[in-house]
C-alpha positions as CSV (number, residue, x, y, z in Angstrom):
1,M,0.0,0.0,0.0
2,H,1.2,3.5,-0.9
3,D,1.5,6.0,2.0
4,D,-1.0,8.3,0.2
5,D,-3.6,5.6,-0.6
6,L,-7.0,6.8,0.8
7,L,-9.6,4.2,1.9
8,V,-13.0,5.2,3.3
9,Q,-15.0,2.6,5.1
10,S,-17.9,4.7,6.4
11,V,-19.0,8.2,7.2
12,A,-21.7,8.9,9.8
13,L,-23.4,12.3,10.2
14,D,-25.8,13.2,13.0
15,G,-25.7,9.7,14.3
16,R,-26.8,8.1,11.0
17,L,-24.7,6.2,8.4
18,A,-24.4,8.5,5.4
19,I,-21.7,6.8,3.3
20,E,-20.7,3.2,3.4
21,G,-17.6,1.9,1.6
22,P,-15.1,0.7,0.9
23,L,-14.3,3.6,-1.3
24,A,-10.7,3.6,-2.6
25,A,-8.8,6.7,-3.9
26,P,-5.3,5.4,-4.7
27,A,-2.2,7.6,-5.0
28,G,-1.4,8.3,-8.6
29,A,-5.1,8.3,-9.7
30,V,-7.9,10.8,-10.3
31,T,-11.0,9.7,-8.4
32,V,-14.2,11.5,-9.4
33,L,-17.3,11.8,-7.3
34,L,-20.5,11.9,-9.4
35,G,-24.1,12.3,-8.5
36,P,-27.0,14.7,-8.5
37,N,-27.3,17.8,-6.4
38,G,-27.6,16.9,-2.8
39,A,-26.0,13.5,-3.3
40,G,-23.4,14.0,-0.5
41,K,-20.3,14.8,-2.7
42,S,-19.4,18.0,-0.9
43,T,-20.3,16.6,2.5
44,L,-18.0,13.6,2.0
45,L,-15.1,15.8,0.8
46,K,-15.5,18.1,3.8
47,A,-15.7,15.2,6.2
48,L,-12.4,13.8,4.8
49,A,-10.8,17.3,5.2
50,G,-12.0,17.5,8.8
51,I,-14.3,20.5,8.0
52,E,-17.6,18.7,8.4
53,P,-18.2,17.1,11.8
54,A,-18.6,13.4,11.2
55,R,-17.7,10.0,12.6
56,L,-15.3,8.8,9.9
57,E,-13.8,5.4,9.4
58,A,-11.0,6.0,6.9
59,S,-7.3,5.4,6.5
60,L,-4.4,7.0,4.7
61,G,-1.6,4.7,3.8
62,G,-3.0,2.1,6.2
63,R,-3.1,4.6,9.1
64,E,-6.5,5.5,10.6
65,L,-7.3,9.1,10.1
66,A,-8.5,9.3,13.7
67,T,-5.0,8.5,14.9
68,L,-3.1,11.1,12.8
69,P,-1.9,14.2,14.7
70,A,-4.1,17.2,13.9
71,A,-1.2,19.1,12.2
72,E,-0.3,16.1,10.0
73,R,-3.9,15.7,8.9
74,R,-4.3,19.4,8.2
75,D,-1.2,19.5,6.0
76,A,-2.0,16.2,4.3
77,F,-5.5,17.2,3.0
78,Y,-6.3,20.3,0.9
79,Y,-10.0,20.9,0.2
80,L,-11.1,23.5,-2.4
81,P,-14.8,24.3,-2.1
82,Q,-17.1,25.7,-4.7
83,L,-16.1,29.3,-5.1
84,G,-17.6,32.7,-5.6
85,N,-15.6,35.9,-6.3
86,S,-13.1,37.2,-3.8
87,Q,-13.1,40.8,-2.6
88,A,-9.6,40.5,-1.2
89,A,-7.1,43.3,-1.9
90,L,-4.3,40.8,-2.6
91,S,-2.8,40.5,-6.0
92,V,-2.9,37.2,-7.8
93,H,0.8,36.6,-7.2
94,E,0.5,37.6,-3.5
95,A,-2.4,35.2,-3.0
96,V,-0.6,32.2,-4.4
97,L,2.6,33.0,-2.6
98,L,0.7,33.4,0.7
99,S,-0.9,30.0,0.2
100,Y,2.5,28.4,-0.1
101,K,4.1,30.4,2.8
102,T,1.3,29.3,5.1
103,L,3.0,25.9,5.2
104,H,6.5,27.2,4.7
105,P,6.9,30.3,6.9
106,G,10.0,32.5,6.9
107,R,11.6,34.8,4.4
108,V,10.7,34.5,0.8
109,R,13.4,32.6,-1.1
110,P,14.0,32.3,-4.8
111,T,12.8,28.7,-4.8
112,D,9.5,30.0,-3.3
113,L,9.1,32.5,-6.1
114,A,9.9,29.8,-8.7
115,R,7.2,27.5,-7.3
116,V,4.6,30.3,-7.4
117,E,5.6,31.3,-11.0
118,A,5.2,27.6,-12.0
119,A,1.7,27.5,-10.5
120,L,0.7,30.7,-12.2
121,A,2.0,29.4,-15.5
122,G,0.2,26.1,-15.1
123,M,-3.1,28.0,-14.8
124,G,-2.3,30.5,-17.6
125,L,-2.2,33.4,-15.0
126,E,1.1,35.1,-15.8
127,A,-0.6,38.1,-17.4
128,L,-2.9,38.5,-14.3
129,A,-0.1,38.2,-11.7
130,G,-0.4,41.8,-10.7
131,R,-4.2,42.1,-10.8
132,R,-6.2,42.3,-7.5
133,L,-8.4,39.4,-6.7
134,A,-11.4,41.7,-6.4
135,S,-11.0,42.7,-10.1
136,L,-11.1,39.1,-11.5
137,S,-14.0,37.3,-13.1
138,G,-15.4,34.2,-11.5
139,G,-13.5,31.9,-13.8
140,Q,-10.2,33.8,-13.3
141,Y,-10.6,33.7,-9.6
142,Q,-11.3,29.9,-9.7
143,R,-8.0,29.4,-11.5
144,V,-6.2,31.4,-8.9
145,A,-7.7,29.2,-6.2
146,I,-6.6,26.1,-8.0
147,A,-3.1,27.5,-8.2
148,Q,-3.2,28.2,-4.5
149,A,-4.1,24.6,-3.8
150,V,-1.6,22.9,-6.1
151,V,1.3,25.2,-5.1
152,R,1.1,23.7,-1.6
153,R,1.5,20.1,-3.0
154,P,-0.7,18.4,-0.4
155,R,-0.7,14.6,-0.2
156,I,-4.5,14.5,-0.9
157,L,-5.9,17.2,-3.2
158,M,-9.7,17.5,-3.1
159,M,-11.7,19.9,-5.2
160,D,-15.4,20.5,-5.4
161,E,-16.5,21.4,-8.9
162,P,-13.2,23.0,-9.9
163,T,-14.3,23.6,-13.5
164,S,-17.8,25.1,-12.8
165,A,-17.0,28.7,-13.8
166,L,-14.5,27.9,-16.5
167,D,-14.8,28.0,-20.3
168,L,-14.0,24.9,-22.3
169,H,-10.3,25.7,-22.9
170,Q,-9.7,26.4,-19.2
171,Q,-11.6,23.3,-18.1
172,L,-9.3,21.2,-20.1
173,R,-6.2,23.1,-18.9
174,V,-7.2,22.6,-15.3
175,L,-8.0,18.9,-15.6
176,E,-4.9,18.1,-17.7
177,W,-2.9,19.8,-14.9
178,L,-4.6,17.8,-12.2
179,R,-4.1,14.7,-14.4
180,A,-0.4,15.5,-14.4
181,E,-0.5,15.9,-10.6
182,A,-2.0,12.5,-10.2
183,D,0.6,11.0,-12.7
184,S,3.3,12.4,-10.4
185,G,1.9,10.3,-7.5
186,R,-0.6,12.6,-5.9
187,T,-4.0,11.5,-4.7
188,V,-6.7,13.6,-6.5
189,L,-10.4,13.6,-5.6
190,L,-12.8,15.7,-7.7
191,A,-16.5,16.3,-7.5
192,L,-17.7,16.9,-11.1
193,H,-21.1,17.3,-12.9
194,D,-19.8,17.0,-16.4
195,L,-19.9,13.2,-17.3
196,N,-17.8,13.5,-20.4
197,L,-15.0,15.3,-18.5
198,A,-15.2,12.6,-15.9
199,A,-15.0,9.9,-18.6
200,R,-11.9,11.5,-20.1
201,F,-9.9,12.1,-16.9
202,A,-11.1,9.8,-14.2
203,D,-9.3,6.6,-13.2
204,R,-11.9,5.7,-10.6
205,C,-15.4,6.9,-9.8
206,W,-17.6,7.0,-6.7
207,L,-21.3,7.2,-7.6
208,L,-23.4,8.9,-4.9
209,K,-27.1,9.5,-4.5
210,E,-29.2,10.6,-1.5
211,G,-26.2,10.3,0.8
212,R,-25.3,6.8,-0.2
213,C,-22.6,5.3,-2.4
214,R,-24.3,3.3,-5.1
215,L,-21.1,2.1,-6.8
216,A,-17.3,2.6,-6.6
217,G,-14.7,1.3,-8.9
218,P,-12.8,1.8,-12.1
219,A,-14.2,4.5,-14.3
220,G,-14.9,2.2,-17.2
221,S,-17.1,0.0,-15.2
222,C,-19.0,2.8,-13.5
223,L,-19.7,5.1,-16.5
224,T,-22.3,3.0,-18.2
225,A,-25.9,3.7,-19.0
226,D,-27.1,1.0,-16.6
227,H,-25.4,2.8,-13.7
228,L,-25.8,6.4,-14.7
229,E,-29.4,6.5,-15.8
230,P,-30.9,5.7,-12.3
231,L,-28.3,7.9,-10.7
232,F,-29.4,11.0,-12.5
233,D,-32.9,9.8,-13.6
234,V,-32.2,10.6,-17.3
235,R,-32.0,8.6,-20.5
236,L,-28.4,8.3,-21.8
237,E,-26.6,7.0,-24.8
238,V,-23.1,5.8,-23.9
239,D,-20.6,4.7,-26.6
240,A,-16.8,4.7,-27.1
241,G,-15.2,7.9,-28.2
242,E,-12.2,8.1,-30.5
243,D,-9.8,8.1,-27.6
244,G,-11.5,5.0,-26.1
245,A,-13.1,6.8,-23.2
246,P,-16.9,6.6,-22.9
247,R,-18.8,9.3,-24.7
248,I,-22.1,10.2,-22.9
249,Q,-25.1,12.0,-24.4
250,A,-28.2,12.9,-22.5
251,L,-31.3,11.9,-24.5
252,G,-34.0,13.2,-22.1
253,L,-35.6,12.7,-18.7
254,R,-36.6,9.2,-17.8
255,Q,-40.0,10.6,-16.7
256,R,-40.9,14.1,-17.6
257,C,-43.5,16.0,-15.6
258,V,-45.4,19.2,-16.1
259,P,-46.5,21.5,-13.1
260,G,-49.6,20.0,-11.6
261,G,-49.8,17.3,-14.2
262,E,-49.0,13.6,-14.6
263,P,-45.7,12.2,-15.8
264,L,-45.3,12.4,-19.5
265,G,-43.2,9.2,-19.6
266,S,-42.0,8.5,-23.1
267,R,-42.7,12.0,-24.3
268,A,-39.5,13.1,-22.5
269,A,-38.0,16.3,-24.0
270,R,-34.6,16.6,-25.5
271,V,-32.1,18.3,-23.1
């Protein structure tokens, strides 16, 4: 077992079992959490990060999380929530540098600046380095927040909808960078809504609905119509794309309703 392999056995919230595993997120892999709104994706990530109060049975490299010193667990996990715009007066460069120096206090060294510049370049933020955070668009700020996360190089990198405010080019840039982080040995967990992005970048998937894990395993075995249609209550067409990854197309709702009316069933609208 690798020191950064994450294994979740169960998560209990408010005295009730919310998630039951085992859910594996191995080092060197991108693990994607999928499910409808309210499925428990954000709650699970926050529980792992120690932000959400929960009774958690999970281990990191074979060591129970409950036995890890608080400082070690805090440094091992980095959780990036869904974001809005920042009103901070910091510049982009200052914000990324501050994120790194939080873990590495002391005077700023040339190696620190090189690390920050690499993170900015990875997110295509070089031209925005001197801009204030408050002046950025939502998508620009999201890329800054991702650079702040990755510059710290945590053992477990967890992000909740990291591509939600990004255009297609930036979505691919971010996910290709996170793919490279996983390839370098990092453990990466992402909550996503875009099934095709998940199909392209995920090694493993956890399928969640109503606070339960319905399936966990290799992406290829999870991303099928049989598993995804009941998860999202839609009709799907899943076939192999040119790169071999599943290509997923929404055909319509499994059962369409109108306000105050009966289900329309087979007359589902195109979405």
